[in-house]
C-alpha positions, 0 to 999 in steps of 0.5 A, a space after each residue: 526905149 532905144 530905137 537904134 543901136 546904142 553908141 556912147 557919144 560922150 567919148 567922141 572928140 571929132 565928127 566928120 564925113 564924106 572925104 571920098 579918099 581916092 575918088 578921082 571925080 569928086 573935086 569936079 562933082 562937088 566943086 572942090 579946090 583940088 587939081 588932082 586926086 593925089 593933091 586932095 588925098 594929101 590935103 585931106 590927110 594933112 588937115 585931119 592930122 593937124 587937128 586930130 591927135 593920136 588919142 582922140 576919138 573920131 566918128 566918121 559918118 560915111 563915104 570914106 573912100 572910093 576907087 581901088 578900095 584896098 589902096 584908097 582905104 589904105 590911105 586912111 591907116 595913117 590918120 590919127 585917132 581911134 576911128 569909128 565908121 558909120 557906113 555911107 552908100 559909097 562905102 564897101 561895107 554899106 548895107 544900102 549898096 553892098 551884098 552881105 558877101 561883099 561886106 564880109 569881104 571888105 570889112 577886114 580891109 577897113 579894120 586893117 586900116 584902123 576902122 571900127 564899123 558901126 551900124 547905119 544909124 546909131 543912137 545915144 546921148 551926149 551930155 544927157 541929150 539924145 542924138 542920132 547919127 547916120 550918113 543920111 539926113 532925114 530927107 535931102 540928097 546930093 541928087 534930085 531925089 532922096 536915095 536909100 530911104 529905107 536905110 535912113 533914120 525913119 522920121 524927124 521926131 525932134 531928135 537931133 541928127 548928125 549926118 553927111 551925104 549931101 555935100 552941101 556947103 553949109 551945116 545946121 541948123 536945118 531943123 534938127 539936122 546938122 551936116 558934118 561933111 567936109 565940104 561944109 567944114 573946110 575939109 577938116 573934121 570938126 570938134 564935137 564941142 561945135 555940135 554941143 553948142 548947136 544941140 543946146 541952142 535947139 528950142 525945146 531940147 530936153 535931156 533924155 532924163 528930162 524927157 523920160 521924167 515928163 513921159 512918166 508923169 504924163 502916164 502916171 497922171 493918166 492912170 490916176 485921173 483917167 476914167 475907170 472902164 468896166 473891167 477895173 483889173 484890165 484898166 489897172 493892168 494896162 496902166 501898170 504895163 505903161 508905167 513899167 515901160 516909162 520907168 525902165 526908160 527913166 532908169 536907163 536915162 539915169 547916169 551910171 553909178 560911180 564905182 566905190 573906192 
C-alpha cells in the first residue's frame, strides 16, 4: 500500500530544485558563479526557458525563492511549463518551517505565479518503478547535522528517492538517492530521462508489479506450507487477511485499462 500521497511521475518531463530566486547570499553560500542576485535570477530563468517548453511538466523539489517573497516568487511566473512544487524548508508553504496561517497566506502567491503545491513527500511510479520525491534526502544536509528529520522520508527501504536540499555539486548514485538540485546540474532543470536511466541501473530494482507479485507469492507460500496452529479458523483467517492486502497491492500495481473505442 502507498505510504505517501500518490503522484503521477509518468507525466513529468523535467525535475529540479534549489534555485533560490531572490536569495542575495546564495551565490556566496553555495559558491555560485554570479556577481549579483539580479544576474543569478536572470540566468536561472534563461537556462530554465532554454530547455523547458510551454507544454512540459516540471517537478520542483523545493527552495524555489527567498527574499521579499511576493517579488521573488513573482519572478517565476515567466518560467515555462506546467509546474509542481514539493515544498522545501525555505519555501513559505513548507510545513517544516511555516505555521498553518503562513501557509494559508502565501499559497495564493505561489498559485498566482503558476505553481501547484504538493505534499512534502510524494510517491508514485515511473514506467512501473516505484519512486519517492522530497526536498530532503533520507539523510544528509547542507549543514553539519540533519535538519527537519520529521519531514523527511522515513527510511531508505531501497526505494529510489529524488531530492534537493544539499546544494552538493554531484548527483546520484548515492545508494538509492538522486540529487536534482541546480548546483549539481549547471543551474538547469534536468530531463527525467536521466533519472530513468539511473533507476534502471540500480541493482535489484523491481517494478511495482514485480515487487507486488513476489510478495503475493511469498505470502501464499507461507499460508500453504506453514504449520497450522491449534485454531485452524484463526490461522486461515490471518492468511486470508494477508492475501487480501497483497492482492490489493498487486491490483493497484497493474496498469490501468485502456478505454474501449
